[in-house]
N, C-alpha and C positions, 0 to 999 in steps of 0.2 A: 485601479484595486478596488473590490471591497471594503468597507468597513468590517472590523470582527472586534469583539472582545480576547482579551486574553485572558482565560480560566486556567482552574486549576483542580484536579481530585487527589485524591488520597490513597494507595495501595494497602491491601493487608500489611506489608512489613515494612508501612509507614514511610516511603516514596513520594514526594511531593512531584504531581506528574500533571501536564501540562497541553492543552488543548484551546483551539481557535474555535471559537462562537459563532458565525454568520449569521444575521438576524435573520426571520424570515414569518411567514405563516405559520400560524398555531392550529389549524384546524388538518394538518397533515403529519404523518412521521418527518422526522428530521432526516436528510442527508447525512451518512456518518462516513467518512474517509480515510480510511485506512491504508497507512503508506505500505511500501516496501522495506527491504530488509535493512540498508541503508539510507532512510529518508525521513523523512520529519513532515511537520505539518504543511508546508512552505509546498510542497509535492502537489498538494492538490490547488493550487492558487487560483489556477485557470476556472476550473471548473467549480469552485465555488464561487467567485466573482459573476461568473454567468448565472451560478442557481438562485446565489442571495436574492431575496426579497420575496419571490416566490416560495421556495425553499429556505428552511432553516439547514442550514449547512455548519457540520462537528467534525473537526480536522485532529482526533487526538494524537499525541506524539508516545510513542513507547518508551519505556523506562530505557534509558543508555541516548535517547536521540533527541536534536534539539534543545526546548526548557525544559525537559525534564529531568529530572533527578536520574545520576549511573547509578544501578546496583551495586550492594556492597559486596554481591556473590555473583559472579559472570554465569552461574549454573542455571542464575534464573532469568537468562536470554533464553528461553526458548518458547514455542508456540502457545505453550499451555497456560505458561505464566500469564503473558500478553492477552487471552483470553480473561486469564482471572482479574487481570487488572483493568479489563474495560468493564468486565462484569459490576464491580466497584464504581464506573464510570457512571453505569445505568443507575444501578441507586443512589449516588450521591448528587447528580443531576436529575434524576427525577424523572430518567427517562423509562418508557414502556416496550416501544415498538422503532424501528429507522430502518431506513432503505441502508443497508452495508454497501459497499462501494469498496474492492479489496483490489489493491493492486498488487502481484506477489505473496508475499508474507501476509498481506493481508485479506486476500484472499482464503489462503488458508486458514488464518483466524476466524473468516465469515464461515466458513466450513464447519469448523469444530464448534464454533456459538450454534450454525443448525443443530449439531447433533446433539449439544448440553441443552439448549436454550430456544427450541424453535419458534416458539410463538414470540423471539424479540425482534424476525425478519419480517418486516414488510415486505421485502422483495431485496433481489444483489444482482450487481454487477461482479462478475469474477476476472479480472482485467490479468490476462495472460498467465495463468495457473490453474492447477489441475490436481487432481489425486495420484497424480505421476510426474515426476518432473523428469526432464530429459537427461541424462549424468552428462552431456555434453556442459548445458547450461547451468550445470550445479558446480560442474569443474571448472567453466568460467566465473563463475562468482566468488568459487574459496580463494578462486587466484587475485583478486583486490579485495576482500572484505579483510579488515584490519589490517590494514597496510602501514596505516599513518604516515602517509605522504603529504608535503607541505609545501605551500609556493608564494613566490615573493610578489606575485602580483595576480591581478584575476586572468587575466591572457594567459601566465605561464597555465595556470590552472583549468581554463578554458583548453587550452591544446592537450592537456595532459589528460582529459576527459575523451575531446575527441581523437587520440590515441589509443585508449582503452574499450572504445562506446562506437567507434564508427561503423563498426558491422552492426550494430543493432539499428543507427538512424543513418545511412548513407549520405541522404538530403540533406542533412543537416549544413546550414552557415556558421560562420562564424560568433556569429550573435545570438544563434541558437545554442551553442555550445556555451557563451558567456553566460546566457539564464538560465542554463540549468545547472552551471559551474554556482551560479549565485544561491542557487536551491537547495543545496545538496552541501555548499562548504560556508566558512564562518571566515571573519577575522581575528585570531587568536589575540591573547595578552602581550604577546610579542612582534604583535604586528604582521605575521606570515599567516597565510590562508590553508586553513586545513579542513577537513570533513568534519560535520557538525554531528557525529556519532562517539559513543564508546568504542574507544579499538578493540575491548574484551568482547563484544557481542560476537567475535572470531570465535572464541574458545570454546562454546561445546562444541563446534564443528573437529575440533582437536582431540577432543577426547574420544577413550574407547567408545565404541558405538555410537558415534557422533554423525556418521556419515548412514546410517543404517534407518530406512524410513519406516513409515508405517503405512497400513492399510487406508488409505483416505476416501476409499469409494463408500465406505458407508457413511462416512461425514457427508460426502456430495447428496446422497440420498435423503439427507435430511432437510434439501431447498424444493423437496418435491410437491411444497405445498404452498410454494411461493415464487411468484414470477422472477424468470433470472434471466441475466445477459452474461452471455459466454462471449468476451472479447480474446481476440488472439492475434499477434503480430505477423503479418504474413512471415516475417521473416527469424520467429521467432527460434532459439536454440534452448527454450526453457518449458514450452509447450507445446510438444508433437502434434501434427495435425490431425493422425488416429488417435491419440488421447481427445482432443476437441471434437471429434465428431462422435468418442463414445458418450464424452460428458452429454452430448445436444440429445442423443438417442435413448439417454436414461432418465433425463428430467421432462417431463410431461409438456411444463410450463417455461420454455426455454427458448430464448434465440440466439444462435451462434451467428456471431459475423466476425470476419476478417479485417482487421485494418492492414491496407497497402504499404507496404516500402517502410514499414519499420521493425523492428525487433522486439525484445525483450525489454523492458514494458511501453504499450502505448501510453502516449502523457493523459491521453482522454480529451487532449484538446482538437486532435486531429477531427477533420468534416465528420468523418464513416462513425466517428468513434461517438465525437457528441448527438449527431442523428438518433444514434441507437440510444443513448440513453437519456434523452428527451422520449424516444417511443414507450421507454421501459417506465418513465415516471408517468405519463400518460395515463396507462394502466392503473396506477396507483393514485392517482391525484382523487 
């Protein structure tokens, strides 16, 4: 794995937030990897290791995940707040533009940033997410977020992931589930293995109106000015084929790619996904 520096920035409400900084060339915009709802900076380890050196890669952890502080008010666990926090990272780290690589929630953040500060996006990868979320996928996510399960061994943790996510990664071996477990979980102070996020991130879903979506198509339109890669897992229950096709048709400079034999969400280490990302970056370099 490529080396990285652990760095921190501060949110407007005083939270100390963490990001990994992989060194790379300073004559091109950095690649900014934005993780999914229950993920953290480790989620992009494979992509960051592959790009580091040629590209500076930043992997921020949103509030309540990984080594970032947990929020005092669970109502701040929402995409608009995460984008505000990301804006503080831009200011404090002296960033002007970046190539956004957003997985799931991270892709929603990229779209919101495109709506509010389009000049910050040099290019974008939306990984298995779009302006519309398939209700089946949303219900599945609601079923596991915030459950607070913990496990005595890494093998138990891996088997639990396999049980809940086999539908998305049918070809995974136990070694793959172990790798995934160590990305999404940590060993706690009591020696048991638990998910590496604040269980309270699930609370906004449970509040009145928490399921109500907003029209994100105007936010997607904010990406018309930059090169875009629209990835969809072939087995995804979050991004429908129809929405994927409509997204591609609405963006003049977008490439739509389907990653075979995976669901929500591709790891970005798949050969098809890696090749498509390389093609996008070649247009930006």
